[in-house]
C-alpha positions in Angstrom: 0.0 0.0 0.0 1.3 3.5 -0.8 2.1 6.0 1.9 -0.6 8.4 2.9 0.2 11.9 4.3 -2.1 13.1 7.1 -1.9 16.2 9.2 -1.5 15.9 12.9 -4.9 17.5 13.4 -6.6 15.0 11.1 -4.9 12.1 12.8 -6.0 13.4 16.3 -9.6 13.9 15.1 -10.0 10.5 13.5 -7.3 8.3 15.2 -9.4 5.1 15.2 -9.9 5.0 11.4 -6.2 5.8 10.8 -5.2 3.0 13.2 -7.5 0.6 11.2 -5.9 1.7 8.0 -2.4 1.0 9.4 -3.6 -2.4 10.6 -4.7 -3.1 7.0 -1.3 -2.3 5.6 -1.3 1.5 5.1 1.8 3.6 6.0 1.0 7.0 7.4 3.3 10.0 7.3 2.2 12.6 9.8 2.7 16.2 8.9 3.0 19.0 11.4 3.7 22.6 10.4 4.6 21.4 6.9 7.3 18.9 8.1 7.1 15.2 8.3 7.1 14.2 12.0 6.7 10.4 12.4 6.0 7.6 9.9 3.5 5.0 11.2 3.9 1.6 9.7 2.2 -1.8 10.3 4.1 -3.8 12.9 4.6 -7.0 10.9 5.0 -5.1 7.6 8.5 -3.8 8.4 10.2 -7.2 8.6 8.4 -8.5 5.5 9.3 -5.3 3.6 13.0 -5.6 4.7 13.2 -9.2 3.5 11.5 -8.4 0.2 14.0 -5.5 -0.3 17.0 -7.7 0.4 15.7 -10.4 -2.0 15.1 -7.8 -4.7 18.6 -6.4 -4.3 20.0 -9.9 -4.5 21.6 -9.5 -1.0 20.0 -12.6 0.2 18.7 -15.8 -1.4 16.6 -17.7 1.1 13.5 -19.7 0.7 12.2 -18.8 4.2 12.4 -22.4 5.3 14.0 -23.3 8.6 17.7 -24.2 8.3 18.8 -27.7 9.2 21.0 -28.2 12.2 24.1 -30.3 11.9 27.8 -30.0 11.0 28.8 -26.6 9.6 29.0 -26.5 5.9 32.2 -24.6 6.0 35.2 -24.7 8.3 38.6 -23.1 8.6 41.7 -24.7 7.1 43.3 -27.1 9.6 41.6 -25.4 12.5 38.2 -27.0 12.8 35.0 -25.0 12.7 34.7 -21.3 13.7 32.5 -22.3 16.7 35.1 -24.8 17.9 37.8 -22.0 17.9 35.5 -19.6 19.8 34.7 -22.2 22.4 38.4 -23.0 22.9 39.2 -19.3 23.3 36.5 -19.0 26.0 38.0 -21.7 28.2 
């Protein structure tokens, strides 16, 4: 959903309907004295939007499925795994 700009006075006078709009996916930009004050976004939308942006920029490539536990797929040459080195340093 696109961003909607709303004045602080409008937001205060009809807060309930604006909260419902945000719950339904809208992003609100609150304007006071001609300047943007806060941006109100849906709680769950931010994580989803971040993942989508990372996928779109080819920064990540992940199906969203849970990763399998087990041996590390990569280790350090002749040193074991990175976690083994960290554990030995802590002792």
